[in-house]
C-alpha positions as CSV (number, residue, x, y, z in Angstrom):
1,I,94.2,51.5,-222.5
2,K,94.4,52.4,-218.8
3,N,90.6,51.5,-218.4
4,D,91.2,48.1,-220.0
5,A,94.1,47.4,-217.7
6,I,91.9,48.2,-214.7
7,K,89.1,46.0,-216.0
8,I,91.5,43.1,-216.5
9,R,93.0,43.6,-213.1
10,T,89.6,43.7,-211.5
11,V,88.6,40.4,-213.3
12,I,91.8,38.7,-212.2
13,L,91.4,39.8,-208.6
14,S,87.8,38.8,-208.6
15,L,88.7,35.3,-209.9
16,L,91.5,34.9,-207.3
17,G,89.1,36.1,-204.5
18,T,86.5,33.6,-205.5
19,Y,89.0,30.8,-205.7
20,F,90.5,31.5,-202.3
21,N,87.0,31.9,-200.8
22,G,86.2,28.4,-202.0
23,I,89.4,27.0,-200.5
24,I,88.7,28.7,-197.2
25,L,85.1,27.5,-197.1
26,D,86.1,24.0,-198.0
27,Y,88.7,23.9,-195.3
28,F,86.8,25.4,-192.4
29,I,83.2,24.4,-193.1
30,F,83.5,21.1,-194.9
31,G,87.2,20.1,-194.3
32,Q,86.6,18.5,-190.9
33,T,83.8,16.2,-192.0
34,I,84.5,15.3,-195.6
35,K,86.1,11.9,-196.0
36,K,87.2,10.0,-199.1
37,R,86.0,6.6,-200.3
38,V,89.0,4.9,-201.9
39,C,88.5,1.9,-204.2
40,I,91.6,-0.1,-205.1
41,V,92.1,-2.9,-207.5
42,S,95.6,-4.4,-207.7
43,Q,96.6,-7.4,-209.7
44,H,99.1,-9.0,-207.3
45,H,99.4,-6.7,-204.2
46,M,96.0,-6.8,-202.5
47,E,97.2,-8.5,-199.3
48,P,99.9,-6.0,-198.4
49,I,97.4,-3.1,-199.2
50,R,94.7,-4.8,-197.1
51,D,97.2,-5.3,-194.2
52,F,98.3,-1.6,-194.4
53,I,94.7,-0.4,-194.3
54,I,93.7,-2.7,-191.4
55,H,96.8,-1.9,-189.3
56,E,97.5,1.7,-190.2
57,I,94.1,3.2,-191.0
58,G,91.1,1.2,-189.8
59,G,88.6,-0.9,-191.7
60,A,87.9,-1.8,-195.2
61,T,85.5,-3.9,-197.3
62,L,86.5,-6.4,-199.9
63,Y,84.3,-7.1,-203.0
64,E,84.7,-9.5,-205.8
65,A,84.7,-7.6,-209.1
66,I,84.5,-9.0,-212.6
67,G,86.1,-7.0,-215.5
68,A,83.6,-6.2,-218.2
69,Y,86.2,-6.5,-221.0
70,N,87.5,-10.0,-220.4
71,Y,85.4,-11.3,-217.4
72,E,88.6,-11.6,-215.3
73,K,87.9,-11.7,-211.6
74,H,89.5,-9.2,-209.3
75,T,89.3,-8.2,-205.6
76,E,88.3,-4.6,-204.9
77,I,89.1,-3.1,-201.5
78,I,87.2,-0.1,-200.3
79,A,88.1,2.1,-197.4
80,I,86.7,5.4,-196.0
81,V,89.6,7.7,-195.0
82,T,90.3,11.2,-193.7
83,K,92.4,13.5,-195.9
84,H,95.5,12.7,-193.8
85,E,94.9,8.9,-194.1
86,Y,94.2,9.3,-197.8
87,R,97.7,10.7,-198.4
88,K,99.3,7.9,-196.3
89,L,97.2,5.3,-198.2
90,M,98.0,6.7,-201.6
91,D,101.8,6.9,-200.8
92,F,101.7,3.2,-199.8
93,V,99.6,2.1,-202.8
94,M,101.8,3.9,-205.3
95,K,105.0,2.4,-203.7
96,E,103.5,-1.1,-203.5
97,D,101.8,-1.1,-206.9
98,P,102.1,1.9,-209.2
99,K,99.8,0.1,-211.7
100,A,96.9,-0.2,-209.2
101,F,93.5,1.0,-210.4
102,V,92.3,3.5,-207.8
103,T,89.1,5.6,-207.8
104,V,88.4,8.2,-205.2
105,Y,85.1,9.8,-204.2
106,N,84.3,12.5,-201.6
107,V,82.0,11.3,-198.8
108,N,79.9,13.9,-197.0
109,E,78.0,11.7,-194.6
110,I,78.6,8.3,-193.0
111,H,76.2,6.2,-190.8
112,Y,77.8,3.2,-189.1
113,Q,78.6,1.6,-185.8
114,P,82.4,1.5,-185.4
115,K,84.0,-1.8,-184.5
116,P,86.8,-2.0,-182.0
117,K,90.3,-2.4,-183.4
118,F,92.0,-5.7,-182.7
């Protein structure tokens, strides 16, 4: 029984070590460069969300999207944000429109020419 307890303890400590190692690597190696691509579709709140992104975060792109189920037209707004900006954006979106459809992707590399803020 004592051997089994030691084996279980070793397995648990190994899993915890691997988990924390991944968190540390993510934060120190990738954490500074990884950004998030946030895609938002909101039925009636796109203008306040767009204004928030433009004035509080930076740029965004608007796309016309058509729903496959009923062919209903929607506007989709896409923004590339840092982890800190992501939290601000999601707090705003959930307050403005809790029913908004939001997808999020990790972005490892971006090539673009920044435009000056107005």
